[in-house]
NUMISE-220081 format. One record per residue (C-alpha): residue number from 1; x, y, z. Coordinates in nm, 4 decimals. Layout:
seq: NUM x: X y: Y z: Z
...
END
This chain:
seq: 1 x: 6.3699 y: 9.4475 z: 8.4197
seq: 2 x: 6.1794 y: 9.6609 z: 8.1808
seq: 3 x: 6.3710 y: 10.0062 z: 8.2611
seq: 4 x: 6.6492 y: 9.9138 z: 8.3974
seq: 5 x: 6.9761 y: 10.0761 z: 8.2904
seq: 6 x: 7.3228 y: 9.8996 z: 8.2798
seq: 7 x: 7.6308 y: 10.1050 z: 8.4957
seq: 8 x: 7.8663 y: 10.2958 z: 8.3310
seq: 9 x: 8.0859 y: 10.0888 z: 8.1952
seq: 10 x: 8.4413 y: 10.2182 z: 8.3771
seq: 11 x: 8.6757 y: 10.4665 z: 8.1932
seq: 12 x: 8.9919 y: 10.2490 z: 8.0234
seq: 13 x: 9.3135 y: 10.3035 z: 8.2484
seq: 14 x: 9.6210 y: 10.2346 z: 8.1174
seq: 15 x: 9.9740 y: 10.1766 z: 8.2260
seq: 16 x: 10.2601 y: 10.2762 z: 8.0129
seq: 17 x: 10.5394 y: 10.0808 z: 8.1779
seq: 18 x: 10.6316 y: 9.7126 z: 8.1953
seq: 19 x: 10.7142 y: 9.6288 z: 8.5306
seq: 20 x: 10.4779 y: 9.3411 z: 8.6320
seq: 21 x: 10.4971 y: 9.4879 z: 9.0269
seq: 22 x: 10.2923 y: 9.7861 z: 8.9118
seq: 23 x: 10.0450 y: 9.5784 z: 8.7408
seq: 24 x: 10.0123 y: 9.3678 z: 9.0149
seq: 25 x: 9.9572 y: 9.6593 z: 9.2446
seq: 26 x: 9.6852 y: 9.7675 z: 9.0454
seq: 27 x: 9.5353 y: 9.4730 z: 9.0102
seq: 28 x: 9.5268 y: 9.3729 z: 9.3682
seq: 29 x: 9.3664 y: 9.7090 z: 9.4074
seq: 30 x: 9.0641 y: 9.6119 z: 9.2298
seq: 31 x: 9.1867 y: 9.7188 z: 8.8634
seq: 32 x: 9.2233 y: 9.6289 z: 8.5698
seq: 33 x: 9.4971 y: 9.8249 z: 8.3294
seq: 34 x: 9.5568 y: 9.7738 z: 8.0167
seq: 35 x: 9.9190 y: 9.7864 z: 7.9471
seq: 36 x: 10.1319 y: 9.9941 z: 7.6382
seq: 37 x: 10.4675 y: 10.0590 z: 7.7185
seq: 38 x: 10.6410 y: 10.3608 z: 7.6733
seq: 39 x: 11.0014 y: 10.3066 z: 7.4889
seq: 40 x: 11.1329 y: 10.6136 z: 7.6381
seq: 41 x: 11.5259 y: 10.6223 z: 7.6685
seq: 42 x: 11.5523 y: 10.6682 z: 8.0403
seq: 43 x: 11.9076 y: 10.7895 z: 8.0047
seq: 44 x: 11.8315 y: 11.0371 z: 7.7664
seq: 45 x: 11.6325 y: 11.2784 z: 8.0809
seq: 46 x: 11.8198 y: 11.4932 z: 8.3404
seq: 47 x: 11.6666 y: 11.6852 z: 8.5910
seq: 48 x: 11.8175 y: 11.8797 z: 8.9071
seq: 49 x: 11.6848 y: 11.6549 z: 9.2221
seq: 50 x: 11.6370 y: 11.2539 z: 9.2504
seq: 51 x: 11.2686 y: 11.3447 z: 9.3146
seq: 52 x: 11.2237 y: 11.5789 z: 8.9827
seq: 53 x: 11.4100 y: 11.3295 z: 8.7719
seq: 54 x: 11.1190 y: 11.0639 z: 8.8774
seq: 55 x: 10.8426 y: 11.2766 z: 8.8286
seq: 56 x: 10.9923 y: 11.3529 z: 8.4820
seq: 57 x: 11.0831 y: 11.0602 z: 8.3576
seq: 58 x: 10.6930 y: 10.9261 z: 8.4551
seq: 59 x: 10.6154 y: 11.2213 z: 8.2728
seq: 60 x: 10.7786 y: 11.1435 z: 7.9727
seq: 61 x: 10.6595 y: 10.7964 z: 7.9892
seq: 62 x: 10.2636 y: 10.9144 z: 8.0267
seq: 63 x: 10.3240 y: 11.1532 z: 7.7286
seq: 64 x: 10.4535 y: 10.9111 z: 7.4892
seq: 65 x: 10.2030 y: 10.6179 z: 7.5585
seq: 66 x: 9.9286 y: 10.9537 z: 7.6123
seq: 67 x: 9.9498 y: 11.0110 z: 7.2058
seq: 68 x: 9.9323 y: 10.6607 z: 7.0806
seq: 69 x: 9.5551 y: 10.5742 z: 6.9315
seq: 70 x: 9.4763 y: 10.3067 z: 7.1237
seq: 71 x: 9.4977 y: 10.5283 z: 7.4567
seq: 72 x: 9.2573 y: 10.7666 z: 7.3040
seq: 73 x: 8.9610 y: 10.7961 z: 7.5709
seq: 74 x: 9.1626 y: 10.6714 z: 7.8810
seq: 75 x: 9.3592 y: 10.7151 z: 8.1600
seq: 76 x: 9.7439 y: 10.6972 z: 8.0905
seq: 77 x: 9.9451 y: 10.6602 z: 8.4148
seq: 78 x: 10.3104 y: 10.6697 z: 8.4139
seq: 79 x: 10.5941 y: 10.5949 z: 8.7166
seq: 80 x: 10.9330 y: 10.5907 z: 8.7396
seq: 81 x: 11.1309 y: 10.5477 z: 9.0469
seq: 82 x: 11.4931 y: 10.6184 z: 9.1553
seq: 83 x: 11.6894 y: 10.5595 z: 9.5105
seq: 84 x: 11.8135 y: 10.8825 z: 9.5903
seq: 85 x: 12.1048 y: 10.7963 z: 9.7412
seq: 86 x: 12.3966 y: 11.0553 z: 9.9256
seq: 87 x: 12.2057 y: 11.2978 z: 9.7104
seq: 88 x: 12.2183 y: 11.0833 z: 9.3893
seq: 89 x: 11.9421 y: 10.9503 z: 9.1930
seq: 90 x: 12.0114 y: 10.5284 z: 9.1381
seq: 91 x: 11.8158 y: 10.3775 z: 8.8842
seq: 92 x: 11.8815 y: 10.0021 z: 8.7655
seq: 93 x: 12.2121 y: 9.8994 z: 8.7679
seq: 94 x: 12.4262 y: 9.8802 z: 8.4840
seq: 95 x: 12.5270 y: 9.5353 z: 8.5293
seq: 96 x: 12.6003 y: 9.2113 z: 8.8366
seq: 97 x: 12.9131 y: 9.4531 z: 8.9205
seq: 98 x: 12.7544 y: 9.7646 z: 8.9928
seq: 99 x: 12.4567 y: 9.5694 z: 9.1720
seq: 100 x: 12.7306 y: 9.4525 z: 9.3861
seq: 101 x: 12.8298 y: 9.7436 z: 9.4347
seq: 102 x: 12.5296 y: 9.9389 z: 9.4941
seq: 103 x: 12.4578 y: 9.6762 z: 9.7525
seq: 104 x: 12.7896 y: 9.7114 z: 9.9332
seq: 105 x: 12.7521 y: 10.0896 z: 9.9429
seq: 106 x: 12.4204 y: 10.0648 z: 10.1080
seq: 107 x: 12.3958 y: 9.8262 z: 10.3437
seq: 108 x: 12.3790 y: 9.9462 z: 10.7332
seq: 109 x: 12.2047 y: 10.3019 z: 10.5481
seq: 110 x: 11.8979 y: 10.4272 z: 10.4843
seq: 111 x: 11.7639 y: 10.5684 z: 10.1267
seq: 112 x: 11.4770 y: 10.7534 z: 9.9968
seq: 113 x: 11.3082 y: 10.5402 z: 9.7082
seq: 114 x: 11.1525 y: 10.8343 z: 9.4823
seq: 115 x: 10.8259 y: 10.7442 z: 9.3004
seq: 116 x: 10.6728 y: 10.9503 z: 9.0111
seq: 117 x: 10.3906 y: 10.9333 z: 8.9277
seq: 118 x: 10.1964 y: 11.1017 z: 8.5870
seq: 119 x: 9.8279 y: 11.0745 z: 8.5140
seq: 120 x: 9.7170 y: 11.1711 z: 8.1666
seq: 121 x: 9.3716 y: 11.2121 z: 8.0731
seq: 122 x: 9.3513 y: 11.1339 z: 7.7328
seq: 123 x: 8.9535 y: 11.2303 z: 7.6996
seq: 124 x: 9.0721 y: 11.6298 z: 7.7607
seq: 125 x: 9.4670 y: 11.6122 z: 7.7675
seq: 126 x: 9.4909 y: 11.7328 z: 8.1384
seq: 127 x: 9.7222 y: 11.5723 z: 8.3100
seq: 128 x: 9.8613 y: 11.6188 z: 8.6653
seq: 129 x: 10.1999 y: 11.4672 z: 8.8402
seq: 130 x: 10.3600 y: 11.4357 z: 9.1993
seq: 131 x: 10.6450 y: 11.2287 z: 9.4035
seq: 132 x: 10.6150 y: 10.9966 z: 9.6031
seq: 133 x: 10.9093 y: 10.9385 z: 9.8848
seq: 134 x: 10.9966 y: 10.6296 z: 10.1205
seq: 135 x: 11.2444 y: 10.5545 z: 10.3502
seq: 136 x: 11.4292 y: 10.2590 z: 10.3215
seq: 137 x: 11.6538 y: 10.1175 z: 10.5873
seq: 138 x: 11.8991 y: 9.8235 z: 10.4860
seq: 139 x: 11.9997 y: 9.5683 z: 10.6701
seq: 140 x: 12.3611 y: 9.4075 z: 10.6681
seq: 141 x: 12.3829 y: 9.1240 z: 10.4222
seq: 142 x: 12.7409 y: 8.9477 z: 10.4439
seq: 143 x: 12.8914 y: 8.9422 z: 10.0974
seq: 144 x: 12.8545 y: 8.6062 z: 10.0219
seq: 145 x: 12.4355 y: 8.7250 z: 10.0493
seq: 146 x: 12.4821 y: 9.0051 z: 9.8228
seq: 147 x: 12.7013 y: 8.7600 z: 9.5893
seq: 148 x: 12.4079 y: 8.5074 z: 9.5867
seq: 149 x: 12.1361 y: 8.7764 z: 9.5310
seq: 150 x: 12.3371 y: 8.9561 z: 9.2480
seq: 151 x: 12.3872 y: 8.5835 z: 9.1212
seq: 152 x: 12.0110 y: 8.5696 z: 9.0814
seq: 153 x: 11.9868 y: 8.8180 z: 8.8421
seq: 154 x: 11.7025 y: 9.0009 z: 9.0168
seq: 155 x: 11.8538 y: 9.3457 z: 9.1134
seq: 156 x: 11.9501 y: 9.3809 z: 8.7011
seq: 157 x: 11.6048 y: 9.4402 z: 8.6451
seq: 158 x: 11.4770 y: 9.7153 z: 8.9571
seq: 159 x: 11.5729 y: 10.0815 z: 9.0866
seq: 160 x: 11.7739 y: 10.1097 z: 9.3259
seq: 161 x: 11.9222 y: 9.6811 z: 9.2983
seq: 162 x: 11.6831 y: 9.5783 z: 9.5414
seq: 163 x: 11.2763 y: 9.5398 z: 9.5621
seq: 164 x: 11.0352 y: 9.4723 z: 9.8844
seq: 165 x: 10.8096 y: 9.1749 z: 9.6772
seq: 166 x: 11.1602 y: 8.9737 z: 9.6231
seq: 167 x: 11.4342 y: 8.7984 z: 9.6915
seq: 168 x: 11.6249 y: 9.1180 z: 9.8574
seq: 169 x: 11.2764 y: 9.1457 z: 10.0817
seq: 170 x: 11.5296 y: 8.9681 z: 10.3644
seq: 171 x: 11.8141 y: 9.2253 z: 10.3221
seq: 172 x: 11.5193 y: 9.5237 z: 10.4391
seq: 173 x: 11.5135 y: 9.6470 z: 10.7794
seq: 174 x: 11.1813 y: 9.8172 z: 10.7169
seq: 175 x: 11.0362 y: 10.1246 z: 10.5623
seq: 176 x: 10.9352 y: 10.4936 z: 10.6495
seq: 177 x: 10.6667 y: 10.5484 z: 10.4573
seq: 178 x: 10.4119 y: 10.4007 z: 10.1514
seq: 179 x: 10.5706 y: 10.0134 z: 10.0995
seq: 180 x: 10.3786 y: 10.0062 z: 9.7308
seq: 181 x: 10.6467 y: 10.2813 z: 9.6479
seq: 182 x: 10.8896 y: 10.1524 z: 9.7008
seq: 183 x: 10.7547 y: 9.8079 z: 9.4976
seq: 184 x: 10.6682 y: 10.0756 z: 9.1853
seq: 185 x: 10.3406 y: 10.2436 z: 9.2788
seq: 186 x: 10.2198 y: 10.4515 z: 9.5309
seq: 187 x: 9.7746 y: 10.3762 z: 9.5231
seq: 188 x: 9.7593 y: 10.6668 z: 9.7954
seq: 189 x: 9.9128 y: 10.9424 z: 9.5772
seq: 190 x: 9.7619 y: 10.8006 z: 9.2421
seq: 191 x: 9.3991 y: 10.7725 z: 9.4175
seq: 192 x: 9.4825 y: 11.1806 z: 9.5002
seq: 193 x: 9.6072 y: 11.2509 z: 9.1560
seq: 194 x: 9.3027 y: 11.0258 z: 8.9446
seq: 195 x: 9.0692 y: 11.2825 z: 9.2162
seq: 196 x: 9.2260 y: 11.5613 z: 9.0741
seq: 197 x: 9.1539 y: 11.4993 z: 8.7502
seq: 198 x: 8.7709 y: 11.4542 z: 8.8381
seq: 199 x: 8.7791 y: 11.0178 z: 8.8654
seq: 200 x: 8.6832 y: 10.8294 z: 9.1754
seq: 201 x: 8.9277 y: 10.5384 z: 9.2244
seq: 202 x: 8.6523 y: 10.3455 z: 9.2986
seq: 203 x: 8.5266 y: 10.4093 z: 8.9754
seq: 204 x: 8.8324 y: 10.1853 z: 8.7788
seq: 205 x: 8.7087 y: 9.9032 z: 8.9917
seq: 206 x: 8.5963 y: 9.6150 z: 8.7906
END
């Protein structure tokens, strides 16, 4: 019809992560992010606490992608997760032996999954960041179940050597907090961070 104008296109959203779980969470929430892997050396960064480390890693990932020409004008989201157990930050296990030892130390206990989030608006350079925390109550898988899980290869690619949306789900008795945060990204926290930058998450729906 004459006189009608097209609705403005939503802002580009870039996920600075190669995590398929994070990408799936965003897509399920009605978003259509592009993926640009940051290439940040996670082992090179340190922080005073596991929560701070998760945030510092998220900030580093977002910052590394935000300066790239292909991210120009986009909202860049960086995330990183660590499991806090006994005050230590546990990322991805080094190898199968490490994953097995992790599970034997975690079973029957609770840990805190901390995921750092950083959003950078490349249009004006503003950035916001925060860490979301969820308590995870681990079950008591047998040695044989742990061995089978480690042999599947899954725990070698996820922070804390477990995930809620994979083969380890039967070994997790429950959580206290946001389940998405354990999978890799807290959508409620992302909504608040976007709002701090003046963007409603509903405006990014496709």
